[in-house]
All heavy atoms as an XYZ file, in Angstrom:
738
protein
N     102.565    -83.583      6.580
C     101.163    -83.448      6.242
C     100.341    -83.860      7.449
O     100.509    -84.931      8.000
C     100.855    -84.345      5.045
C      99.417    -84.313      4.642
S      99.236    -85.144      3.044
C      97.940    -86.267      3.453
N      99.430    -82.989      7.878
C      98.589    -83.341      9.020
C      97.320    -84.027      8.530
O      96.832    -83.765      7.434
C      98.243    -82.096      9.825
O      97.450    -81.239      9.054
N      96.817    -84.886      9.360
C      95.598    -85.608      9.017
C      94.443    -85.058      9.830
O      94.598    -84.774     11.024
C      95.775    -87.103      9.303
C      96.815    -87.733      8.436
N      96.592    -88.012      7.114
C      98.093    -88.104      8.690
C      97.685    -88.539      6.599
N      98.609    -88.607      7.532
N      93.266    -84.891      9.198
C      92.104    -84.419      9.937
C      91.771    -85.376     11.078
O      91.994    -86.580     10.983
C      90.986    -84.423      8.895
C      91.681    -84.399      7.579
C      92.988    -85.114      7.797
N      91.272    -84.817     12.153
C      90.894    -85.634     13.293
C      89.847    -84.874     14.095
O      89.650    -83.682     13.882
C      92.106    -85.917     14.167
O      92.512    -84.732     14.818
N      89.171    -85.540     15.033
C      88.202    -84.825     15.863
C      88.823    -83.639     16.592
O      88.130    -82.694     16.929
C      87.721    -85.898     16.842
C      87.908    -87.184     16.106
C      89.159    -86.974     15.288
N      90.134    -83.655     16.818
C      90.783    -82.546     17.505
C      90.811    -81.275     16.663
O      90.958    -80.186     17.194
C      92.206    -82.928     17.920
C      92.258    -83.932     19.056
C      91.970    -85.373     18.600
O      92.259    -85.719     17.449
O      91.447    -86.132     19.431
N      90.688    -81.386     15.344
C      90.687    -80.195     14.493
C      89.303    -79.564     14.421
O      89.168    -78.426     13.999
C      91.156    -80.529     13.055
O      90.222    -81.411     12.437
C      92.542    -81.124     13.049
N      88.279    -80.277     14.810
C      86.906    -79.792     14.714
C      86.604    -78.778     15.816
O      87.225    -78.778     16.876
C      85.928    -80.965     14.821
N      85.613    -77.926     15.543
C      85.154    -76.963     16.542
C      84.527    -77.699     17.721
O      83.923    -78.757     17.556
C      84.129    -76.026     15.916
N      84.655    -77.114     18.902
C      84.011    -77.667     20.084
C      82.494    -77.589     19.879
O      81.962    -76.504     19.619
C      84.418    -76.874     21.320
C      83.717    -77.374     22.551
O      84.239    -78.307     23.190
O      82.640    -76.836     22.879
N      81.781    -78.714     19.956
C      80.339    -78.717     19.676
C      79.535    -77.754     20.541
O      78.657    -77.045     20.028
C      79.921    -80.166     19.943
C      81.169    -80.959     19.797
C      82.286    -80.053     20.230
N      79.815    -77.689     21.834
C      79.065    -76.795     22.717
C      79.313    -75.329     22.382
O      78.388    -74.514     22.387
C      79.409    -77.067     24.185
C      78.948    -78.441     24.646
O      77.944    -78.963     24.099
O      79.601    -79.011     25.542
N      80.567    -74.987     22.089
C      80.895    -73.611     21.708
C      80.224    -73.236     20.388
O      79.737    -72.113     20.234
C      82.400    -73.432     21.584
C      83.127    -73.419     22.906
C      84.620    -73.220     22.722
O      85.032    -72.513     21.768
O      85.385    -73.782     23.530
N      80.201    -74.157     19.443
C      79.577    -73.898     18.157
C      78.083    -73.631     18.321
O      77.556    -72.640     17.826
C      79.808    -75.075     17.203
C      79.189    -74.947     15.816
C      79.722    -73.727     15.081
C      79.441    -76.221     15.017
N      77.387    -74.488     19.043
C      75.941    -74.323     19.257
C      75.652    -72.988     19.939
O      74.733    -72.261     19.551
C      75.366    -75.505     20.070
C      73.944    -75.226     20.530
C      75.405    -76.782     19.238
N      76.440    -72.640     20.939
C      76.216    -71.398     21.680
C      76.491    -70.158     20.829
O      75.842    -69.124     21.007
C      77.086    -71.379     22.930
N      77.427    -70.245     19.892
C      77.813    -69.086     19.091
C      76.880    -68.812     17.918
O      76.793    -67.677     17.449
C      79.236    -69.278     18.567
N      76.182    -69.829     17.442
C      75.334    -69.649     16.256
C      74.130    -68.772     16.574
O      73.569    -68.839     17.670
C      74.893    -71.006     15.706
C      76.013    -71.777     15.031
C      75.607    -73.226     14.795
C      76.405    -71.121     13.714
N      73.703    -67.956     15.603
C      72.627    -66.999     15.853
C      71.250    -67.645     15.931
O      71.024    -68.739     15.412
C      72.706    -66.068     14.640
C      73.248    -66.927     13.548
C      74.224    -67.859     14.235
N      70.338    -66.917     16.577
C      68.928    -67.307     16.550
C      68.425    -67.107     15.132
O      68.927    -66.254     14.395
C      68.114    -66.443     17.517
C      68.441    -66.742     18.967
O      68.819    -67.882     19.267
O      68.319    -65.819     19.793
N      67.414    -67.866     14.731
C      66.924    -67.750     13.362
C      66.104    -66.482     13.138
O      65.461    -65.977     14.054
C      66.048    -68.990     13.199
C      65.577    -69.293     14.579
C      66.703    -68.893     15.489
N      66.158    -65.977     11.924
C      65.288    -64.893     11.477
C      64.077    -65.530     10.814
O      64.175    -66.628     10.255
C      66.021    -64.019     10.454
C      67.336    -63.380     10.908
C      68.089    -62.828      9.708
C      67.042    -62.274     11.906
N      62.940    -64.871     10.843
C      61.775    -65.389     10.123
C      62.114    -65.447      8.644
O      62.765    -64.531      8.146
C      60.564    -64.461     10.337
C      59.977    -64.555     11.725
C      59.306    -65.893     12.006
O      58.748    -66.498     11.076
O      59.370    -66.330     13.157
N      61.802    -66.446      7.916
C      60.960    -67.599      8.207
C      61.739    -68.843      8.649
O      61.212    -69.938      8.648
C      60.288    -67.851      6.865
C      61.370    -67.521      5.867
C      62.121    -66.362      6.486
N      63.014    -68.688      9.030
C      63.837    -69.813      9.435
C      63.380    -70.403     10.765
O      62.884    -69.689     11.626
C      65.296    -69.386      9.590
C      65.983    -69.023      8.312
C      66.158    -67.767      7.820
C      66.598    -69.902      7.379
N      66.858    -67.820      6.638
C      67.130    -69.116      6.343
C      66.746    -71.287      7.317
C      67.814    -69.664      5.257
C      67.433    -71.828      6.238
C      67.949    -71.023      5.220
N      63.602    -71.692     10.930
C      63.419    -72.392     12.199
C      64.747    -73.064     12.529
O      65.450    -73.524     11.633
C      62.328    -73.463     12.091
C      60.971    -72.907     11.737
C      59.963    -73.999     11.430
O      60.297    -75.168     11.304
N      58.717    -73.602     11.288
N      65.085    -73.115     13.821
C      66.362    -73.711     14.237
C      66.104    -74.940     15.093
O      65.257    -74.937     15.974
C      67.168    -72.696     15.046
C      68.475    -73.261     15.588
C      69.248    -72.229     16.371
N      70.243    -72.887     17.215
C      71.315    -72.310     17.701
N      71.554    -71.038     17.454
N      72.157    -72.983     18.464
N      66.897    -75.993     14.828
C      66.860    -77.215     15.619
C      68.291    -77.564     16.003
O      69.182    -77.553     15.153
C      66.268    -78.381     14.792
O      64.991    -78.003     14.290
C      66.133    -79.626     15.636
N      68.515    -77.853     17.279
C      69.830    -78.272     17.753
C      69.798    -79.769     18.014
O      68.865    -80.264     18.644
C      70.194    -77.568     19.065
C      70.268    -76.052     18.911
O      70.107    -75.555     17.793
O      70.489    -75.384     19.931
N      70.814    -80.463     17.531
C      70.912    -81.907     17.763
C      72.160    -82.182     18.591
O      72.985    -81.301     18.812
C      70.994    -82.653     16.429
N      72.310    -83.395     19.016
C      73.504    -83.785     19.763
C      74.740    -83.673     18.892
O      74.666    -83.757     17.675
C      73.363    -85.231     20.255
C      72.321    -85.349     21.334
O      72.078    -84.411     22.078
N      71.694    -86.510     21.423
N      75.868    -83.474     19.509
C      77.128    -83.448     18.776
C      77.433    -82.133     18.105
O      78.314    -82.051     17.271
N      76.697    -81.070     18.450
C      76.974    -79.766     17.877
C      76.362    -79.528     16.516
O      76.740    -78.588     15.833
N      75.416    -80.349     16.104
C      74.770    -80.167     14.806
C      73.569    -79.244     14.979
O      72.696    -79.486     15.797
C      74.326    -81.509     14.211
C      75.538    -82.403     13.997
C      73.563    -81.280     12.901
C      75.199    -83.826     13.633
N      73.553    -78.152     14.200
C      72.456    -77.190     14.223
C      71.873    -77.127     12.822
O      72.604    -77.006     11.845
C      72.936    -75.793     14.666
C      71.807    -74.773     14.599
C      73.511    -75.854     16.078
N      70.556    -77.220     12.746
C      69.871    -77.159     11.461
C      68.964    -75.938     11.436
O      68.179    -75.717     12.353
C      69.043    -78.426     11.259
C      68.295    -78.449      9.957
C      67.497    -79.721      9.769
O      68.122    -80.767      9.513
O      66.269    -79.653      9.908
N      69.121    -75.134     10.387
C      68.217    -74.024     10.113
C      67.396    -74.446      8.910
O      67.948    -74.946      7.926
C      68.988    -72.749      9.771
C      69.801    -72.186     10.902
C      71.135    -72.527     11.065
C      69.231    -71.299     11.812
C      71.895    -72.003     12.094
C      69.993    -70.766     12.850
C      71.321    -71.114     12.981
O      72.061    -70.588     14.006
N      66.082    -74.212      8.976
C      65.226    -74.731      7.915
C      64.084    -73.777      7.652
O      63.525    -73.191      8.573
C      64.771    -76.072      8.435
C      63.678    -76.756      7.917
C      63.544    -78.105      8.659
N      63.328    -79.137      7.703
C      62.151    -79.428      7.204
N      61.086    -78.813      7.622
N      62.023    -80.355      6.291
N      63.739    -73.617      6.388
C      62.520    -72.931      5.983
C      61.599    -74.029      5.474
O      61.904    -74.686      4.471
C      62.770    -71.893      4.875
C      63.713    -70.799      5.376
C      61.437    -71.292      4.411
C      64.117    -69.790      4.316
N      60.502    -74.287      6.180
C      59.619    -75.384      5.784
C      58.994    -75.150      4.404
O      58.835    -74.016      3.965
C      58.529    -75.386      6.856
C      59.026    -74.512      7.947
C      60.034    -73.592      7.360
N      58.648    -76.238      3.760
C      57.941    -76.194      2.481
C      56.669    -77.009      2.636
O      56.730    -78.217      2.863
C      58.813    -76.768      1.372
C      58.195    -76.627     -0.014
O      57.031    -76.180     -0.120
O      58.885    -76.949     -0.991
N      55.534    -76.351      2.541
C      54.248    -77.025      2.719
C      53.909    -77.968      1.572
O      52.997    -78.775      1.684
C      53.122    -75.994      2.874
C      53.282    -75.159      4.127
O      53.891    -75.654      5.103
O      52.812    -74.005      4.132
N      54.632    -77.881      0.458
C      54.313    -78.681     -0.724
C      55.048    -80.007     -0.792
O      54.846    -80.766     -1.729
C      54.623    -77.883     -1.998
C      53.750    -76.657     -2.129
O      52.615    -76.675     -1.604
O      54.201    -75.682     -2.744
N      55.915    -80.304      0.158
C      56.647    -81.557      0.068
C      57.410    -81.877      1.331
O      57.358    -81.146      2.312
N      58.126    -82.985      1.282
C      58.870    -83.439      2.456
C      60.189    -82.689      2.637
O      60.726    -82.664      3.733
C      59.147    -84.961      2.398
C      57.865    -85.730      2.442
C      59.971    -85.327      1.187
N      60.711    -82.107      1.579
C      61.977    -81.382      1.667
C      61.723    -79.939      2.095
O      60.687    -79.359      1.790
C      62.683    -81.380      0.318
S      63.205    -83.022     -0.196
N      62.683    -79.374      2.796
C      62.592    -77.975      3.194
C      62.797    -77.087      1.972
O      63.487    -77.463      1.021
C      63.657    -77.671      4.237
N      62.185    -75.912      1.981
C      62.425    -74.949      0.912
C      63.903    -74.559      0.901
O      64.510    -74.397     -0.156
C      61.542    -73.725      1.107
N      64.475    -74.426      2.096
C      65.903    -74.144      2.237
C      66.367    -74.722      3.566
O      65.606    -74.787      4.527
C      66.160    -72.648      2.200
N      67.631    -75.152      3.602
C      68.156    -75.723      4.831
C      69.663    -75.478      4.904
O      70.365    -75.581      3.902
C      67.857    -77.218      4.879
C      68.335    -77.889      6.141
C      67.710    -79.248      6.399
C      68.099    -80.322      5.469
N      67.685    -81.671      5.916
N      70.114    -75.124      6.099
C      71.536    -75.043      6.414
C      71.790    -76.014      7.552
O      71.071    -75.998      8.548
C      71.926    -73.646      6.901
C      71.818    -72.480      5.943
C      72.125    -71.180      6.684
C      72.773    -72.657      4.787
N      72.785    -76.847      7.415
C      73.171    -77.756      8.488
C      74.604    -77.396      8.872
O      75.507    -77.446      8.036
C      73.068    -79.235      8.073
C      73.490    -80.138      9.217
C      71.652    -79.572      7.615
N      74.782    -77.015     10.129
C      76.076    -76.564     10.628
C      76.585    -77.602     11.616
O      75.852    -78.023     12.517
C      75.941    -75.189     11.328
C      77.310    -74.659     11.733
C      75.197    -74.194     10.440
N      77.838    -78.008     11.457
C      78.396    -79.045     12.333
C      79.908    -78.904     12.443
O      80.537    -78.353     11.545
C      78.052    -80.426     11.798
C      78.751    -80.754     10.503
C      78.319    -82.087      9.918
N      77.046    -81.912      9.284
C      76.103    -82.841      9.220
N      76.314    -84.024      9.707
N      74.961    -82.601      8.644
N      80.465    -79.452     13.521
C      81.927    -79.521     13.575
C      82.423    -80.379     12.414
O      81.802    -81.379     12.060
C      82.194    -80.214     14.922
C      80.969    -79.967     15.733
C      79.840    -79.956     14.747
N      83.505    -79.964     11.788
C      84.050    -80.682     10.629
C      85.024    -81.758     11.095
O      86.030    -81.456     11.731
C      84.758    -79.706      9.704
C      85.470    -80.352      8.537
C      84.557    -81.141      7.629
O      84.310    -82.331      7.927
O      84.111    -80.592      6.617
N      84.697    -82.998     10.796
C      85.545    -84.119     11.195
C      86.337    -84.719     10.032
O      87.206    -85.549     10.248
C      84.689    -85.224     11.829
C      83.950    -84.837     13.102
C      83.040    -85.970     13.542
C      84.923    -84.476     14.194
N      86.035    -84.313      8.803
C      86.647    -84.953      7.638
C      87.640    -84.056      6.910
O      88.104    -84.391      5.845
C      85.556    -85.387      6.658
C      84.569    -86.326      7.284
C      83.281    -85.916      7.555
C      84.935    -87.612      7.632
C      82.373    -86.774      8.140
C      84.034    -88.472      8.223
C      82.746    -88.057      8.479
N      87.949    -82.936      7.489
C      88.800    -81.950      6.846
C      89.557    -81.230      7.955
O      89.184    -81.325      9.116
C      87.885    -80.980      6.070
C      88.646    -80.013      5.201
O      89.080    -78.990      5.754
O      88.768    -80.235      3.990
N      90.560    -80.485      7.630
C      91.302    -79.741      8.642
C      90.559    -78.488      9.099
O      91.007    -77.791      9.992
C      92.674    -79.361      8.101
N      89.422    -78.189      8.483
C      88.601    -77.049      8.892
C      87.918    -77.340     10.216
O      87.799    -78.483     10.638
C      87.540    -76.761      7.826
O      88.146    -76.518      6.587
N      87.430    -76.287     10.871
C      86.770    -76.441     12.168
C      85.268    -76.669     12.046
O      84.676    -77.401     12.829
C      87.035    -75.212     13.033
N      84.643    -76.005     11.052
C      83.182    -76.043     10.925
C      82.798    -76.285      9.473
O      83.427    -75.762      8.551
C      82.541    -74.712     11.401
C      81.025    -74.755     11.283
C      82.956    -74.391     12.832
N      81.738    -77.036      9.298
C      81.199    -77.330      7.970
C      79.753    -76.850      7.913
O      78.981    -77.065      8.849
C      81.254    -78.829      7.747
C      80.647    -79.304      6.472
C      80.883    -80.782      6.356
N      79.802    -81.387      5.626
C      79.652    -82.672      5.462
N      80.519    -83.504      5.998
N      78.661    -83.141      4.785
N      79.367    -76.202      6.804
C      77.992    -75.749      6.592
C      77.507    -76.333      5.269
O      78.063    -76.039      4.211
C      77.892    -74.203      6.555
C      76.456    -73.774      6.300
C      78.418    -73.589      7.844
N      76.484    -77.177      5.345
C      75.882    -77.766      4.149
C      74.611    -77.003      3.816
O      73.800    -76.719      4.699
C      75.540    -79.242      4.393
C      76.772    -80.085      4.643
O      77.736    -79.952      3.874
O      76.772    -80.866      5.606
N      74.425    -76.698      2.532
C      73.258    -75.956      2.061
C      72.396    -76.847      1.178
O      72.931    -77.572      0.339
C      73.699    -74.737      1.266
C      74.475    -73.730      2.062
C      75.182    -72.736      1.145
N      75.942    -71.757      1.879
C      77.175    -71.946      2.323
N      77.789    -73.086      2.097
N      77.800    -71.008      2.991
N      71.079    -76.744      1.380
C      70.130    -77.470      0.533
C      69.029    -76.522      0.098
O      68.627    -75.636      0.845
C      69.500    -78.644      1.276
C      70.426    -79.798      1.481
C      69.693    -81.013      1.956
C      70.658    -82.179      1.998
N      69.992    -83.450      1.958
N      68.552    -76.744     -1.104
C      67.405    -76.030     -1.627
C      66.461    -77.101     -2.112
O      66.809    -77.887     -3.004
C      67.847    -75.124     -2.765
C      66.887    -74.050     -3.129
C      67.547    -73.069     -4.076
O      68.330    -73.461     -4.939
N      67.234    -71.813     -3.922
N      65.283    -77.192     -1.486
C      64.416    -78.321     -1.754
C      65.134    -79.579     -1.309
O      65.691    -79.633     -0.230
N      65.149    -80.591     -2.158
C      65.852    -81.842     -1.831
C      67.248    -81.882     -2.441
O      67.915    -82.905     -2.410
C      65.035    -83.030     -2.335
S      63.499    -83.273     -1.436
N      67.698    -80.765     -2.996
C      68.962    -80.734     -3.731
C      70.074    -80.069     -2.912
O      69.886    -78.999     -2.346
C      68.726    -79.944     -5.015
C      69.884    -79.868     -5.950
C      69.443    -79.186     -7.226
C      70.491    -78.196     -7.648
N      70.109    -77.443     -8.828
N      71.235    -80.723     -2.864
C      72.415    -80.116     -2.257
C      72.889    -78.979     -3.148
O      72.988    -79.145     -4.369
C      73.549    -81.137     -2.117
C      73.252    -82.186     -1.071
O      72.595    -81.857     -0.067
O      73.678    -83.344     -1.258
N      73.175    -77.828     -2.544
C      73.645    -76.691     -3.341
C      74.996    -76.164     -2.876
O      75.411    -75.090     -3.271
C      72.600    -75.541     -3.378
C      71.380    -75.967     -4.161
C      72.217    -75.068     -1.997
N      75.674    -76.921     -2.040
C      77.027    -76.520     -1.684
C      77.377    -76.765     -0.239
O      76.514    -76.880      0.619
N      78.666    -76.836     -0.004
C      79.209    -76.993      1.333
C      80.308    -75.963      1.518
O      81.140    -75.780      0.630
C      79.795    -78.415      1.512
O      78.737    -79.360      1.411
C      80.467    -78.565      2.867
N      80.266    -75.294      2.663
C      81.327    -74.353      3.019
C      82.086    -74.893      4.213
O      81.496    -75.493      5.110
N      83.382    -74.693      4.208
C      84.216    -75.120      5.329
C      84.935    -73.887      5.865
O      85.434    -73.075      5.078
C      85.196    -76.187      4.883
C      84.486    -77.499      4.611
C      85.444    -78.588      4.154
N      84.784    -79.867      4.125
C      84.026    -80.313      3.130
N      83.817    -79.557      2.076
N      83.468    -81.507      3.196
N      84.978    -73.773      7.192
C      85.488    -72.571      7.830
C      86.559    -72.924      8.854
O      86.436    -73.930      9.552
C      84.323    -71.798      8.477
C      83.300    -71.453      7.426
C      82.233    -72.309      7.171
C      83.436    -70.325      6.642
C      81.319    -72.035      6.161
C      82.526    -70.039      5.630
C      81.473    -70.889      5.393
O      80.583    -70.625      4.388
N      87.585    -72.087      8.968
C      88.716    -72.404      9.835
C      88.424    -72.243     11.327
O      89.153    -72.773     12.158
C      89.798    -71.422      9.398
C      89.040    -70.260      8.849
C      87.810    -70.850      8.225
N      87.354    -71.485     11.656
C      87.039    -71.255     13.060
C      85.547    -70.953     13.214
O      84.836    -70.746     12.219
C      87.881    -70.123     13.641
C      87.799    -68.854     12.815
O      86.686    -68.447     12.420
O      88.857    -68.262     12.540
N      85.096    -70.941     14.449
C      83.679    -70.718     14.733
C      83.243    -69.322     14.289
O      82.169    -69.167     13.707
C      83.393    -70.938     16.237
C      83.532    -72.430     16.574
C      82.007    -70.422     16.619
C      83.420    -72.765     18.046
N      84.071    -68.318     14.518
C      83.691    -66.941     14.193
C      83.390    -66.769     12.705
O      82.392    -66.138     12.345
C      84.790    -65.964     14.627
C      84.980    -65.873     16.127
C      85.785    -67.041     16.717
O      86.502    -67.751     15.962
O      85.682    -67.264     17.933
N      84.224    -67.307     11.839
C      83.977    -67.159     10.404
C      82.753    -67.961      9.975
O      82.002    -67.539      9.090
C      85.211    -67.534      9.584
O      85.601    -68.859      9.815
N      82.508    -69.096     10.606
C      81.305    -69.872     10.300
C      80.051    -69.113     10.732
O      79.053    -69.084      9.999
C      81.359    -71.234     10.976
N      80.090    -68.496     11.904
C      78.944    -67.708     12.385
C      78.669    -66.557     11.428
O      77.507    -66.281     11.087
C      79.180    -67.209     13.823
C      78.156    -66.155     14.220
C      79.151    -68.373     14.799
N      79.700    -65.882     10.955
C      79.524    -64.794      9.984
C      78.845    -65.305      8.715
O      77.923    -64.670      8.186
C      80.865    -64.153      9.622
C      81.450    -63.322     10.747
O      80.712    -62.987     11.705
O      82.656    -63.013     10.680
N      79.292    -66.447      8.206
C      78.712    -67.010      6.986
C      77.252    -67.410      7.193
O      76.402    -67.139      6.344
C      79.529    -68.212      6.520
N      76.953    -68.044      8.319
C      75.570    -68.465      8.602
C      74.677    -67.243      8.759
O      73.564    -67.199      8.219
C      75.520    -69.366      9.862
C      74.087    -69.569     10.342
C      76.180    -70.695      9.559
N      75.143    -66.225      9.457
C      74.362    -65.002      9.640
C      74.034    -64.364      8.293
O      72.902    -63.942      8.062
C      75.132    -64.013     10.545
O      75.370    -64.643     11.808
C      74.351    -62.736     10.752
N      75.001    -64.330      7.404
C      74.799    -63.778      6.065
C      73.764    -64.594      5.290
O      72.871    -64.029      4.642
C      76.135    -63.730      5.299
O      77.021    -62.890      6.020
C      75.949    -63.202      3.892
N      73.865    -65.923      5.344
C      72.914    -66.791      4.641
C      71.494    -66.604      5.177
O      70.537    -66.522      4.412
C      73.324    -68.264      4.798
C      74.591    -68.634      4.101
C      74.408    -68.932      2.622
O      73.255    -69.035      2.147
O      75.428    -69.058      1.944
N      71.354    -66.562      6.498
C      70.027    -66.397      7.097
C      69.403    -65.069      6.686
O      68.224    -65.003      6.333
C      70.106    -66.500      8.629
C      70.554    -67.816      9.217
C      70.677    -67.703     10.735
C      69.598    -68.945      8.856
N      70.194    -64.008      6.730
C      69.695    -62.686      6.371
C      69.311    -62.606      4.895
O      68.278    -62.027      4.538
C      70.737    -61.628      6.706
N      70.118    -63.208      4.021
C      69.828    -63.168      2.586
C      68.511    -63.874      2.264
O      67.692    -63.362      1.510
C      70.977    -63.801      1.807
N      68.295    -65.024      2.857
C      67.064    -65.774      2.588
C      65.853    -65.125      3.233
O      64.730    -65.306      2.783
C      67.200    -67.209      3.074
N      66.081    -64.334      4.302
C      64.980    -63.646      4.967
C      64.686    -62.295      4.308
O      63.774    -61.586      4.705
C      65.302    -63.442      6.456
N      65.491    -61.945      3.294
C      65.265    -60.714      2.561
C      65.787    -59.477      3.263
O      65.325    -58.366      3.013
N      66.760    -59.636      4.141
C      67.324    -58.476      4.854
C      68.610    -58.026      4.238
O      69.326    -58.698      3.623
C      67.536    -58.835      6.327
C      66.228    -59.039      7.020
C      66.386    -59.171      8.520
O      67.491    -58.981      9.054
O      65.388    -59.462      9.172
C-alpha cells in the first residue's frame, strides 16, 4: 500500500501554467504553492457566488484537487490523477457557469 506524499502531487508551477484563463464572469487569482482560485463575486455578501480552488493534492494519491463552493457552502471536491484531466474538468466547470 502506498502512502500519499508531496511526491504524488502535481508540480505547482506546471499546474498554474496549464490552467485556463477565466471566462466572464469568473476572476482568477494565483497564490503560492500552485493554488489557483476561480471566483464569481457576489455583491450581496462576503462569500463568492461560485468558487473553484485548484491545488496540488497532498492528502491523497491523486495529483490535483478541485474544491467547489457555491456561496459559503462546499458543494464537492474532485480529485484527478494528472494535470490534463484536472484542466479538462476546470474548463468544463468554467464554461458551464459562464453559460457556454
